[in-house]
C-alpha positions as CSV (number, residue, x, y, z in Angstrom):
1,X,14.1,-1.7,5.2
2,X,12.6,-5.0,6.4
3,X,9.4,-5.7,4.5
4,X,7.7,-9.0,4.5
5,X,5.2,-10.1,1.9
6,X,2.9,-13.1,2.2
7,X,0.7,-14.1,-0.7
8,X,-2.2,-16.2,0.6
9,X,-4.2,-15.8,-2.5
10,X,-4.3,-17.8,-5.8
11,X,-3.2,-14.6,-7.6
12,X,0.3,-14.3,-8.9
13,X,1.9,-10.9,-8.7
14,X,5.3,-9.3,-8.8
15,X,6.0,-9.9,-5.1
16,X,9.6,-8.6,-5.2
17,X,8.4,-5.6,-7.2
18,X,5.8,-4.7,-4.5
19,X,8.4,-5.0,-1.8
20,X,10.9,-2.9,-3.7
21,X,8.2,-0.2,-4.4
22,X,7.1,-0.1,-0.8
23,X,10.7,0.3,0.4
24,X,11.3,3.0,-2.2
25,X,8.1,4.9,-1.2
26,X,9.1,4.7,2.5
27,X,12.6,6.0,1.8
28,X,11.2,8.8,-0.4
29,X,8.8,9.8,2.4
30,X,11.7,10.0,4.8
31,X,10.8,7.0,7.0
32,X,13.7,5.6,9.1
33,X,15.4,2.9,7.0
34,X,15.1,0.3,9.8
35,X,11.3,0.6,10.0
36,X,9.2,-2.4,9.2
37,X,6.2,-3.1,7.0
38,X,4.2,-6.1,6.0
39,X,2.2,-6.7,2.8
40,X,-0.4,-9.5,2.6
41,X,-2.0,-10.5,-0.7
42,X,-5.5,-12.1,-0.1
43,X,-8.4,-13.4,-2.0
44,X,-11.8,-11.7,-2.2
45,X,-13.3,-13.8,0.6
46,X,-10.6,-12.8,3.1
47,X,-10.7,-9.1,2.0
48,X,-14.5,-9.1,2.5
49,X,-14.0,-10.4,6.0
50,X,-11.4,-7.8,6.8
51,X,-13.4,-5.0,5.2
52,X,-16.5,-5.8,7.4
53,X,-14.4,-6.4,10.5
54,X,-12.3,-3.2,10.4
55,X,-14.3,-0.8,8.2
56,X,-17.8,-2.1,8.8
57,X,-18.3,-2.1,5.0
58,X,-19.7,-5.0,3.1
59,X,-17.8,-6.8,0.3
60,X,-14.2,-6.8,-0.8
61,X,-12.0,-3.8,-1.6
62,X,-8.7,-3.5,-3.4
63,X,-6.5,-2.3,-0.5
64,X,-6.6,-1.8,3.2
65,X,-4.0,-0.3,5.5
66,X,-3.5,-0.9,9.2
67,X,-1.0,1.5,10.8
68,X,0.9,0.3,13.8
69,X,3.2,3.0,15.3
70,X,2.4,6.6,14.4
71,X,4.8,7.3,11.6
72,X,4.8,10.6,9.8
73,X,6.7,11.5,6.6
74,X,10.2,12.7,7.2
75,X,10.2,11.6,10.8
76,X,13.3,9.4,10.6
77,X,14.9,11.2,13.5
78,X,12.4,9.4,15.7
79,X,14.1,6.1,14.9
80,X,12.8,2.8,13.5
81,X,9.1,1.9,13.8
82,X,6.5,-0.7,12.9
83,X,4.9,1.2,10.0
84,X,2.0,-1.3,9.7
85,X,0.3,-3.7,7.3
86,X,-1.0,-3.3,3.8
87,X,-3.5,-5.9,2.5
88,X,-4.0,-6.2,-1.3
89,X,-6.7,-8.0,-3.2
90,X,-5.6,-8.5,-6.8
91,X,-8.8,-10.4,-7.8
92,X,-10.9,-7.4,-6.8
93,X,-8.5,-4.9,-8.3
94,X,-8.7,-6.8,-11.6
95,X,-12.4,-6.2,-11.8
96,X,-12.0,-2.4,-11.8
97,X,-12.0,-2.0,-15.6
98,X,-8.2,-1.2,-15.6
99,X,-6.7,0.9,-18.4
100,X,-3.3,-0.5,-17.5
101,X,-1.9,-3.9,-16.3
102,X,-2.8,-5.5,-13.0
103,X,0.8,-5.3,-11.9
104,X,0.7,-1.5,-12.4
105,X,-2.5,-1.3,-10.5
106,X,-1.0,-3.3,-7.6
107,X,1.9,-0.9,-7.7
108,X,-0.5,2.1,-7.3
109,X,-2.4,0.3,-4.5
110,X,0.9,-0.4,-2.7
111,X,1.9,3.2,-2.9
112,X,-1.6,4.2,-1.8
113,X,-1.4,1.8,1.2
114,X,2.0,3.2,2.2
115,X,0.6,6.8,2.2
116,X,-2.4,5.8,4.3
117,X,0.1,4.2,6.8
118,X,1.9,7.6,7.0
119,X,-1.3,9.5,7.8
120,X,-2.5,10.6,4.3
121,X,-6.2,10.4,3.6
122,X,-8.6,11.3,0.7
123,X,-11.8,12.1,2.6
124,X,-11.8,15.7,1.3
125,X,-11.3,16.6,-2.4
126,X,-8.1,18.5,-1.8
127,X,-6.6,15.6,0.2
128,X,-7.6,13.2,-2.5
129,X,-5.9,15.3,-5.2
130,X,-2.7,15.6,-3.2
131,X,-2.6,11.9,-2.2
132,X,-3.3,10.6,-5.7
133,X,-0.7,12.9,-7.3
134,X,1.8,11.7,-4.7
135,X,1.1,8.0,-5.2
136,X,1.4,8.4,-9.0
137,X,4.7,10.2,-8.6
138,X,6.1,7.6,-6.3
139,X,5.1,4.8,-8.7
140,X,6.5,6.7,-11.7
141,X,9.8,7.5,-9.9
142,X,10.2,3.9,-8.7
143,X,9.4,2.5,-12.2
144,X,12.0,4.9,-13.8
145,X,14.6,3.8,-11.2
146,X,14.2,0.1,-11.8
């Protein structure tokens, strides 16, 4: 699964782990193995700019997802696709009063971003519960496989 990661921030993170987790999540969700994804790690200033530009919301956030081709879970029969882009902001995520490591939080955010690219949402409470349980399972299963 071709996945590119660019870290344009000053934050260090487990880049190979994020790529591995994203690939694992896509395979687990039945996405064609030749599909492509990109991950960009940015600082708070860049994330704020993107957040305003694309969501019309002020300030930074921890993760944004930008789907490209419409890819749904278990749609590998449709062939390879450009799944989209995930943008992570470790500096903002670190301010969230984490009860676990920043690396673990970035893993959760990566799984969260992948699920958004596949059409999952958390606007409604039942959607939120289902999506958050799925992202936690993906991270847990990936961590136990590495």
